[in-house]
Each structure stands twice: as C-alpha cells, then as structure tokens.
N, C-alpha and C positions, 0 to 999 in steps of 0.2 A: 509762736509762728515767728520766723525770720523774717526778717526782709534784707533781698540780695539785690545788689543793684550792679550790671553787668555793662562793663564798659569797652568794647570792641567794635573794632569798624570791618573785622574778617568777619561776613556772615557764617562763613561755616564754622568759626570757632563759636560766633554766640549763640548756633544751634545748641553747638555739643554741648555747653554747658549749660542751656536754659534746660534742654534734656536730661542734666543731670540734678537740676535742682527742682525738681517737678514737685517736691513737698513743699517746696517755701515758696512767700510772696516775690515773684521775679520781676525788674525794674531794667528795664533796656535802655542803653544810650549807645552812639553811635561814636562821640565825642566827647571830649573833658569839658567844654563848654555845657553841652546839652545834660552832661551827668552832674556837673556843679548845680543846673538851674534846677534836676530833681530834686537834688540833696538838699536844697531850700525850702522845696515844697512837704516832702516826706522824709519821715526819721526812718534812716538805713543803718541795718544792723552790720552789712558789710558788704565791702564794694571789692568785684574782680576784676581787672584792667590790666591791657595786654594785648598782644597780637601785631599783626604788622605795621600797621598805620598809627600804631602808639609807643614805639621802641624808645623814643626820648619824654623828657619832661615829668617824669614820676616824679621828682623830689618837688617840684613847684605844684604838681596837681596834689600830693599827700598833705602838702603845708594850707593849701586850700580847705583841704577836706577836713583837716584839723580845726580850722576855725569856724567852718561852720556844723559839723556832725562831731566833735570832739570825742564821743565811744563809738564811731564807727571805727571797724576794724577792716585794712584793704590788706589784698593780696595779688601781688603784683607775678605776672604770666611771661618769664621771659624780656627780661628787659635789660641785661646786662651788669652791670655795677651798682648798677639805683635802687637794685632789689631790697637793699639793706636800710632804707627809708621804711618798708611798708614792714607791715603786722607779720606775714607770711610771703612764702612764696614760692613758684612753680616755676619747672624749666617749660620752657616753648614747646618740648616732645614730650610733654606728662603724659602720662597713662591713666585709667580710669581709675586705679589703683590708688595714684597719687595724687588725683582729684577729691577721692573721697578723703581719705587721709587730712586733709589739708581743711576740707569742708567739718571735719571731726575735731580737728584742734581748735577750729575758731569758732565752731559751736559750746564747745566745753569752756573756752575763755570769754564767752559772750553769759554763760550762764553764771559762773564764778563773778562778774561781773556786774549780774541784774544782783545776784544773792546779794555782795556787798553793800550795793546801792538800800537795798530794801533793810538790811540791816541797821543801815546808816538813818533812816527814815523813819524806823522802830524807834531810834534812840534821842530822835529829835521831838521838841518842846512842839505839841500842838497848837496853831495859830487859832485863832479866833473864827467863829464861825463867819461862812460871805452867805449862807444863803439866807433873806432878806424874809420878813412875813410873808404869807400868800396873801395875794392880792384876790379880792373877789373879781369874777367876770363880768365884764360890760355886757349887759342885758342884750341890747340891741346887737353889737355885735358878735355876740356869742350866739344868738340866733342862726345872724348873717352866717357865722362859720359853718355851725348845722347844717344851712339848708346848701351850701356848697356841700358840705361831705356827703349827705344823701344823694348827692348827683353821681358820685364815686358808683353806689350801690344800683344807678340808673344805667350804669353803663353795659348790660348785660355780660353777657359771656366774653367781653373782649376783654382778655388779663391787662395787656399793657395799655387801655387808657382808662381801665378802674384804678389801677396805682397812679400812673400820673395825676388822675384826680383827684387820690385820697393826699399827695404830697402836695398838691395846690391849699388844699384844704387843710393842713397842718401847719403850712406856710404862712395862711392868713390867722390862724390860731394863736401860735405862737412866736411867731416871726424868727425862725433859728436863722443863724447865718449860713449852716449847709443841713443839708437831709439827704438820704441815703437810702436806700431800701433794699436788700440782700437777698437772694432764697437760692434754696440748695441747689446745686446741679444735678447732671441726670443720675448720678450713680450716687447723690446723696452723700458723698463724700466729703464736701466743700461748699461755703456759702458764698458767693460772689452776688457785685452790685449789680440787679439789674435797670434801676433808675435812680436818679438823685437831683439833686440842686446843688449848686455851686461847689463840687469837687474837680479838683483837677481830673484831666484825662487820665494820667498816666495812675493814679488811685485806684478810679473807675476800673481798667485794662489788667491790672497787676494784682491790686490785692486780692488774698485766699483767705478764708476764715476756716481753718478746719471744724467740720464739726464734732468731732470727738475730742477734743481741747480748747482752752482757752477761753473767751469771751461766748463761743457758739453753746459749749457743754455747759457754761457758767449758768446760764441765759435757760438753754433747757431745763438742768437742775434745780433751777431755782425758784423757775415760772415767773419772776418778776422782773419789774426794770433794773437796770444797774448803771448808778448813776457817778459819775468819776469820783469825787468827793468818797464816796463809799465803798471803794472797791478796793480790798485790802492785798491783791493779788499783782503784782507788778508786771505781770505777763499781760494780763484780763487787759488791766488799765491801761500800759502800750497799744493793743488792739486795738480800743478806743478809739486812742489817740490817734493812731496811725487814719482813721478813718475821718480823722477832725471833728471828733465827736464829744459831746460832756454826757451824753444821755445815750441807753442801747435800750428799746422796749420789744419784749417778745411779742409775736402776732402767733397765739397757741389757738388751736381749734381741736378739741378735743384730746387735750394733753400733748400735741403733737405739734414742734415747732416748724410752722411752715415758712417764718420769714422772720427778718429782724429790721426795726426801724431804727436808724440811729442820728441824732440832732444834735447840732453843734452849739453851740454859746447862742442864748439870745442876742439879738441886736441891741437890746439893753437889758442890763446886769449881767451876772457873771453863772448863775444857775436857773432850775428851775425848781419853784417850788411844790410843794405836795400834792394841791388840788392839781397842779397845771401836769405832775406825772401820771397822776392817777386819772384823767381824764384823756391824755394819750394814750394809757394802757385799756382804758374801756375802748375807744375808738379803734384800737389796734387789733383789740379781739373779736369785732365785729367785723373786721375788714378778714382777718383772717380765716373764720367760716366764709365768708365771700370765696376766698382764695381756694381754699378747698372745695367748695360745690362749683367754682372754675374749673379748677383741676377735673375734679370727676365728671364735669361733663364736655370736659373736653376728651377725656379719655373714651369716654360712652361714645363719642361722635367718631374718633379714631376708629374704634372698634369697630364700628359699624360700618365705616367706610373700607375697612380690610374685609369685613364679610363680605360687602357689597361688590367689592374687586373680585373675591374666590367666586361668588356667583357669576360674576359678569364674563369668567373665563372659565369658566364648567363646560365641558362638553356634552353635558345632562341639561336637562330643563330641568328646571327647579321654582314648581308655586306652593306660596302658603295664604293659609285662612284663620283669620283668628278667631275668639271665643263669639265673637258675633256674627261668623259664617260669611264675612267678607275679605277677599283678596287682600291680602297685605302687602306679598311680594312676588314680582315673575320676573325671572331674569332676562337674559339676551336671549340666550339658545330656546329659552319655552315661545319667546317672540316668534322665533325664526321657523320653527318647527309648526306652531299654531298659526302663524301669519296673523297675532293681536297684535296690541299697541298697550307697553305698560300704562300710559298716561289715561288710556280710555278704560282699563279693568281695574286698576288698583280703587281699590275703597268699593267697589263695584260689590253686587251682591255675586257668590259663587256660582249661580246658574249664568254668568256671561262666560264660563267657560263651557266647551265642547262636551255633549255629553259623551261618556258618562264619567269625566274624568272629577265633577261637580259631586256627582254622587256617591263618589269612592273619598273624596276628602269627608263630606258631611258624615260620612260612615265611620272611619277613623276619627273624628272627631267624638261623634255623638257616643262609640263604643268603647275609646280607648286602645282599640286592637289596629297591631299594624299588618299589612297585607306587602307578604313579599313579591318579589319581583315576577310578575307573570305578563304576558303577551295578550293583548286586545288589539283591535280593531274597531276605530271611530268613524262616523260618519261624515267628519270632514275631510271630502278628498280620499276617501279611503285609507287614511294614514295609519299603518303598524307600531303600536307603540309599546316600546317595554318599562311598564309602569310599578312604583311599592310606593305605599305610603308608609306613616309612620306619626304616630301624634309626640304635641310637644306636651309635656307635666307641669304643672308648677309644684311648688314645696309641699302643697297636700293630697299630690298624684293625681288630681283630677284634670284633663286635657286643657290647654291654653290655647292649643292651634292644630292644627293638622299639616304635614307638609307632601307632597306629590312631587315624585322623583321621575322624571322617565326621559325614555330614550326614543329616537327615532329609529324604527327597523324597516321602511317601506323598501329601500333600495335595498337593502339586503335580502328584505322579501323576493322583490323583482329579482335580484341576480341569483338568488335561487330557483326560483320557479324556471327563469330562464336556462339554467342547468339542468336542471330536472327534465325541462323540456328534449334539451338536447342530448341528454343520457336515454331518455325513453326512445327518441328516434334513433339513434344508435345502434340500442339494443334490439330496437324493432328491424334494424337492418340485419344485424347477426343472427335473431332467430329466423327471418324471414330465408336468409343463406343458410342457416342450420337445416332448415326445414326441406330445402331446395335438395341440398345434397344428402338428405337422408334419403326419402322418396326419389329420386335422378335415378339410382340403380333400378330398383322393384321396378319401377316405370319403361327404364330400357329394357329390360328383359322381357315384360309383359308385350310391350310392342314390339318388338324382333320374334316373338312368339305368333302375334295375331297376324303380320305380313305373313309368317310361312304356313299358320294352319288351312290356308287356303289349297297351299299345293301337296302337304303331306300329313292330310286329315286321314288319311286309309292308313297311313304308318301308323302300326299298334305301338311301338315303342318311342315313338316322336310323342302321340297324343300321351302317352303314360307319363313321357317325360315331363311334356305341356303341362300336365295337371298339375303337379308334383311344385315344380317351379313355379309357375303362377298361385298355386295356394300357398304358397311359402312368404311370396314379394306381397302378394293383398295383405296377410294376417299384419306382416311385417307395417304395413301402410296403415291398417284399423290401429294398429299399437299405438304408432305414432301420433296419430288424432285424438285417441283415447288418452294419453297423457297429456297432450295440448289442454285438452276439454276437461282434465280435471284440475287442471292448475287454473283454471280462469272461470269455471261455473261450478254450482253445487250438485248441482241433478237431482232426482228424485229418489229420496231411500225408499225401500219397501224394507222395512224391519219385520224379524221373524226371530223366533228361537230355534237356535240349532247347535248340536256339536262341533266342538272346534275343530276334532279328528275328521268331520266327514269334510269342511271344508277345505284343509288341509291333504285329503286324500283327491279331490276333484282339481286342486294346484297339482298336484304329483302326476296325476294321469294325464291334465293338459300339456304340461312341456313334454313329457314321455312320447305321447303322442306327435308331436312338433318335429319335422323332417329336418332337421337343424344341419348343417354341413360338417361332416364325418370329420372335418378339423378339429373341430370344438366339442367335445364328446363331455359330456356333463352328469358325474354322480351324486344322486341323490340318498341322502339318508335321513329316515325320518325316526324319531324316537318316541313313543307315545305314553298315556298310564293308559290302566285297564278300564278306567270308569272313565263315564261320560263328562265332558268338560262343558256344559252348557252354556252358550251366550244369548244376548239378545242383538244382533246386528243383522247389514245389510250382507246377505251370504258374496252375490255380484262383485261387493265394492271390496270385501274382506278378500276375495280369491283375486282380487287384481295387484292389491296390495300389497300382499303375499309375493305374487308373481313376479312383481316390480324389483322388489328386493331381491330375490333368487336371480333372476339375468343379473341384476345390478354385480351379485357378487359374483358371479361368472364369465363377467364379462371381465373384470378386471382380477381375473386368476390364470395360471401360464395355458396357453389352449388346449394344452394334451394332457392336463390331470386336474381340471375347475370339480371341484365337490364341494358339496352344500350341504348341509344337514340340518333338519329341522326338527324342534322338541316342542312338547306340548304338558305343559306342568301346571299344577294351582299352588298360588302363592296365598297366605294368612297373613294380614297386618292389623295391627291393634288399632288404628287412625280411620284405614279405609275400607279394610273387612277383605272381605276372600276376591280374590281375582283369578283369572287365567292367563299365564304368558307363553307366549308363544317363542321363541329362541331359533332366529336365522342366523346360522353361522357359516363361517368357513375358515377353513387353515392354508388354506392356499391362497385364497384374496387378498389384497395388498393396496393398500392406497396411502398416499403421501399424506403427512398429519396437516400440514397445509390445506390440503384440499376437503379432508375430512371435516374440518371446522367449519365448513361452508355447505357440507351434501346438501344439507335440508332448505337450501338457498337456493330458490329456483332463477333467481338472477343470473344468479353467478355461475351455475351448472350449465345454464341451457344455453351459454356461449361455447362449453367444451363438447359437448355430445347428447344427444337425444337420450340417450341411455341412461347418463349420467341424472338425468331430471329423475329417474324413476324414486330413487327415496324421495323427494320433495312430495311427487305425487302421492307413494304411499303415506306420506304423514299425513298429508288432507286428509286422505280417503280414512286412515284409521280415526284422525281425531275427529271425522264428521259421523262419525259410528259410536264414540263416544268412548277412545280410548287414547293409548298415549302409545309414542313411538321415541324410542333412543339408540343411540348408535354409541359402541364402544371398541376401544381398538385395544386388545391384550399381546402380550408380547408374540403369541403363536397363531392369536384367533381373530379376527374382524367378525364382531357380530351384530345384529339389530334387534331389538328388543320390545315386542309387539305386548302390549297390556291391556285385557280388557275386564269389564266388572262384570263379574259371574253372574250366568239372569237370577232372580229370584221365582220362586213357584208361586 
C-alpha cells in the first residue's frame, strides 16, 4: 500500500488527483505548512504538489520534505523552472494518461527503494532481542480488566458502543500508547479505522488497508497476531507502522477476518510479551464472535424492516399466522379494509379475524394446501373480498405458518351492480320500444277494420278481406308474445314419442296455410328418409322451434327468392350413440358474420328485431326437449342443425 499526500489549494485539482489515487491511502493538505505538519505525523511515500496557489516556493518545500522524510518522492505540477528540484514533474495541463504514467514511474522507484532497503536489512547483523520476560498478570488488576471487558458484551446489539468499551478494556489491560480497530468496508475491498485511541485525525480519515494484500492479507492467511519485530516483509511492517502500532491482532469468527486490532507501543517498555499477546488474541476472538452476531442481527433487522415496508405499501391486505395459530402480521392495507388495529390483533388467536378468514388460514396451516384466488363475501359490512392463501414451509416440508392475501372488491361489485341495473333499464326500454313497434302495425289494421265493420258488414268482399287481414295480424301478435314467453318461461312440457317426419310435415303445412304478403313468397323443400325417425319430445315445442328457424332464414333472404330446405337423417356416433338430425338450411339467406356470432344471444338480438330473436328461442326450446342446436355458415349455405336423441323402445 502506498501513502500519497496531495498538496493543492485548488479544489478541482485536488478532487481530480484524489479520484485518480483511489487505490492508495490519500492524505490532503491545502498549504505547504499543513503538508509538513502531516508529514511529521505520517510516513508518506509520494507527495503531489501544485496548482494556482502554490506556483512558488517549491525549492524550500522540497528541502523541508527531505529533512523530515528523506525517502518520500515528490511530484511537482506546473511550477515552471523549479520542477527540476522535484523527483518527477507534470505540466499544469496534464492529461489522465500523463498522470497515470507519472504514478507508474513513482511506484516503480518506490518498489526498487524498498527492495534495496530490505536487502540491506537482511545483510545487517541482528541486534540483541528487546523483548523482556513475560511478567505475570496482577490478579486484582486483571480481574478488574476482565470485568470491564465483559461489559462490552453487555452492550447488546449496539456495535459502536461495544467497540468503544472493548478498546477501553484493552487500554486498562496493556496500557498502549495508541489503539485502533479496523473493519472492512461495505464492499469488503479494504479495511478502515472505525474507532481508535490516540491516532491523528489524518490517519483515521485517510488510511486504507487493501483486503487482498499487505497486512490484512497476511493476518487473514496466518490467523495469528503480527508483531512488528517478527515481520519479514517490509511492506507489511510499513503498514503497521503507518497505524503507529507494533502489534496487529486478528478478530476471527468462523475462519473469517471480521476486524483488525492494532496496538501501539506500551507506555512502559518497547514490546509485548508472549502472555500479553496471547491474551489479546483470546479476547479479540471473543469480540469477533460478538461482532459477527451483531452484524447478523442488524442484517436480519434490516431485512425485516424492508419486508415490513413492502407490506406497508402493498395494495393488497396481508395477514400471517404462525404455527401457534396466532396472528403474526397484519399490514396497513388489511387494517384499512377490515377496520382492525394491528396493535390489538397481533399475537392474538386467529379467531380475532372476521369469519371465514380465520378458518381459511387454519385450514391452510393444517392441510398445507394453498387456496387460489377466489371471491367471498364476509358478514363484516357485507365486504366482497378476493382472497388466496398459501402455507409457509420449513426445511422438513411441514407448514410453519400460513399467509392470507386479499383485495377489497366491494366498490367494484357496487359499480358492476349499478352498471348492470343501468344496462337492464336500457335493455328494458329497447325491448318495450321493439315490442311496441312490432305490434303497432297489426293493432292499427285491426282497429281500422273494427271501425269500418259497422258500416260495411254487409259487404262480402269487405268481410273476406277483414277476416284474412285480422287473422294474419292476430297470428303475428301471438307469435311475438310466444317468442317473448319462450325466452323468460320454461312452460309445461308434454313429452311423447313421435316421428320427426310428422313434426316437419306439420310445420310445412302450417307455413303454407299462412296467408303471407305475396311480395315475400317462400319455397320449402323437404328431404326425408324412408324409415321413421322416432324421438321422444314435446311436439308442440319442437314445431315452434323449427318454424322460428325457417322464418328467420326466410326473413334474411331476398324478398323475391326465399328458399329454405329441411332434411331429416339418422346419425351414429361411438360416444353418443344414434341421434336424429334435422338440418334447416338456405342458399338464399345471408347473415353478417359478426351478427351470426350473437345469433343465440337474446339480449343482443332482441334489440334488432323480434324476428331475429327466433334462433335464441329455438335453442332454448330444443335444449328443453333434450336436443342441441348449432349454426354454421358455409360458402353457399347458411343452416341450423337440430340434433335429437333417438327414442329407445
């Protein structure tokens, strides 16, 4: 790790240099005096100096730097002719590439200097050991220190307080000049000072120990304290000196380095004995476990708070119960819908919930089966809810609890009811208007003839014409009301065994006897089998159904060429057995595809014409006698297919 001191009064330049030195421990000074003060406290490797406010005085500054830190390298930025006194230089308009190149040269020179220093140290004769004999701990003092140390574990889950109390206990135990605790950053890429005793603010704010190299890596790999006299790597020793310490103790929990304790020289003496080091290691291991537990607790608390925030802002109501059948969670939306207070129902028995919500949760908890979304109405204010439940399972698969998710559909239901009432009112208005339009013409003609009958009763031609017109209009009125009655009432059915051919003949005869307007002639073609096709139906209802289909096809044909064919045949199927099919079709009828799709919907068809409601009535009548009615439009023909089960003997 390289320590860099940036000396610049210009804020923009200072920020640019600090951003380029993100991988190093960077210290900042705005003037030469402030830089020299920092240099006396901290072992600096590289000094970058320059900017508008520091254009002069480089010679004097470099001279003072060499006196205080002879090994520090200086990089001058845009100071004119004085740049020769510095080790490296950069122009005032330097680019990022030039800055990276200068830093690379500085790093190479530092590495060579350190290697030479390490080589000279290895060749120098070893001096006599300075470590004294281990002194036994004073019983009363040690007991007092341990008592203070146990208070750190009584801090609960307050990590800063626990760390402060731990350092106080260590200070009472070994009496060091300085102490610091370093913990990993959020991305675990470096270790930073989180609490300390006696360190300069510049060191606390700027020192960064990389997690993958140097002192942090050595401690994590070795898993033991690092004493300055025992460190062979000068880079690791230098990082320890940078923290003004002679001993670094790992805080290990489950093999993971959770923190580093650095301890400066003792107030009395030059180093720590074996017993003191082992005691610090043992105490640090206990604190590491506490730190890990606190971190785990805080993580769980954050996750719980995050989950609670999600539940609080959900648009659906959520209620949970545990294995003890007591309410564990009720979110804000559930409180609003059910008008319950979470403070009153949480931890209460599930019977505190409105029925049948508690029963649904209990059933899911007991059986472990989830219930898909479905609508229910509860007695509480007649609320309509869309609810679903699912179990929360443990590792062994058994339910640990159950969750109920629901939405309030009451407003939607009320809106749909109002909309349905409006639609029904509009439909009723249209149906009444259609009925009035259909019966107006027949009633007008009947009324006219009734007014004239007194004057012209003796006229044979008038009576004949009167009889035919009135008979036709009355028949038309009867058909209108029969169709409407067929839509809304079942009627009494009289089943009997009959030949379908007989029913078809009756329909054809009835249609041919009708005195229709000559402008709409109807040609009926009947195709039959030679053998009787016996079915068990209500003949009257079947006749109505077939006649409505024939008149529908005739109505949708050109006025001068209406042609309808009726055929009867037997059909055999493996699954349904034998059946009789009556095919009512026409090559002259034509219906728009979008209209044909709703031909069996009486609500849609009654708005267009009462003659168009005939197929819907026919379908109702055919299904009432046990048959089926379908429609199909081919390329040249539109036909209805009536399928009736064959009567069994």
